[in-house]
N, C-alpha and C positions, 0 to 999 in steps of 0.2 A: 589662040585659045580654042581648044576643041570642046564642043558640047556633047556630052554623052546622053543618049536617050535612056530614060528610065524604062526598065523592062517590067511590065505588069503581067503577072501570071494569074490565071484563073481557070475555071472550068469552061470548056466549050459546051455548047448545047448538046452535042452527041454524047459527051462524057456524062453529063447530068442525066440524060434520058436512060443511058445504060445503067448507071448507078441506081436510079429509081426502079428500074425493071428488076435488077438483081435483088434489091431489098424487098420488093413486092413478092417475088417468087419465094424467098426465104420465109417471109411472114405467112404466106399461104400454106407452106408446108408445115410450119411450126405451130400454128394456131390449133389445129385438131389435136396434136400431141400434147400441147399445154393443157387443153381442156380435159383430155383423158387423164393426164397426170394430176390435175386438181381434183377431179372426181375420185380417183383412187386415194388421194391424200385425205379427202373428207371421210371416205369409208374407213380408212385406217384410224383416223382420229376418233370416230364414233365407236369403233371396236375397242380401242384402248380405253375410252371413257366408260364403256359398258363393263369391260374387264375390271377396271379399277373400282367401280362402284360395287360390283359383286365381291371383290376382295375386301373392300371396306366393311361390308355387312358381315363377312366371315370373321374378320379380325375383331369387330365389335362384339360378336357372339362369344368368341374365345376370351376376350378381355373382361367381359362382364359376367361370363359363365351363365348366359341367359339365351333364350331363343330370340333370334333377330331375323326379320323378314326382309328380303329384297323383292321388289315388285316393279314391273313395267306398268306405267299408267299413261293415260292420255291427258295431257295438260299443256298449255302454252306458258304457264307460270309455274314456279316451283310448287309441287303438290303439297296438300295438307294431309293430316293424319287419317282422314276418312276417304282418301282417294281410292278408287276401285281399280283393281288390276285389269290390264288389257293386253291382249295378245300382241298387237302391233303398236306398242307404246311409243309416245313421243317424249316421254319423261320417265324418271325413275324415282323411287323412294325407298329409303331404308328405315324400318320401324322396329323399335324394341317392343316385342309382344308383351302384353300386360300379364302380371300375376292377377290373382282373383280380384283384388280391390283397386288395381291401377287402371289408368287409361292408357291407350296406345300412345307412345311418344315417338315423334319423328327425330331420327338421329341425323339424317342428311337427305336432301332431295334436290333435284335439279332437272332442267330441261335439256335434252340433247340438242346442242346448238347448231349442228350442221344441217343446212337446208338440203332438201333433195335426198335424204337418207331415210330408209325405213328399217325397223328392227322387228323381226318376227321371233316370237318365243313359243307360240303354241301352248302346250301344257306347261311350259317353263315360265309362264308369265310371273309366277311367284316361286321363290325359293326360300326355305326356312333353314337357317343354320343353327346347329346345336352349340352348346358351350365348348364342345371339342372341335368345332370348325367343320363338322361333317354336315352333309345336306340331308334333311328329312324329305320324304316323299310328300308329306303333308304335315300339318301341325300334329305332333304326337299326342295321343290321348291315352296311352297305356294299353290300348286294345290290339294294336297292330304288333304282331310278334317280331317283325323285321321292318321298322319304319324308315330305315336309311335308304338312300338313293341306290338302286341296283345297277344302273348303267349310266354312262356319260350323257349329260344333257347338252344340247347345242342351241345356240341362238344364231340366227342369220342376220348379219348387218350388210345391207346392200344399197346400191344407188337406186334412185327411183326408176331408172330405165332397166335395172337388173343386169347391166352389162358387167358389173364387177361386184363380188360379194366376199365377205370373210365370215368365218365362224368363230364364236366365242364358246369354248367348251368348259363345262363344269363337271369334273370327274367325281366318282363316288367318294374317294378319300378326301375331297375338298380342293384338289388342284384346279386352278382357273388359268386359262391361256387362250389366246386367239390363234387361229391358223388360217391358211389360205387353201381352199379346196382345189385350186388350179395347180398347186404344187404336188407332185407325186412323191417327192422325197425331200429330206432336209429338215431343219428345225421348224420351219413354218408349214410343213405339210400336215394334213389332217388324217387321223386314222379313218379307214374305210367306212366303218359303221357310223362314225360321228358325222362324216361328210354327208352320208345319205340322209341322216336325220336333220341336218342343217339345211340342205337344199330343197 
């Protein structure tokens, strides 16, 4: 009767060291790219949130046939009706502007949830939409012969390191979209003048 030896296979120490070295090299190369991708994804998510909140204000103005205001504000919790507009807002609010006897009412408000993102609006910190969905340059008082927005307004949404940014554009006719100033052509490219006002 012959005895057969059981063959036990496994990794040798050399094979294990080589495998660990290859994995370490791949991880070292991939981590900066993953971090860059996550940063860009955060900027895109914030740009889309800003675009959607502006569109919400526009649709509410048209639905109610009333003046509705969109504002960037600084807050760490959803802002209230008396929140003050701020250029570099961390939150946003959509308010129904009051008629003579009403109080200002909040239609929607929230905080931009992405950490490490800043939004610059400059003179665009507040937009007022008419019942037709057009943008006023300010609250119309009947004295301004042409109160509607004359040119595209742009918001800059950027990472805190300013390595990547997107623009959210609000056009005079009421169109709202985001674009990438680093693209020179295609659907996501920005018009030249809007890019300059965004950067």
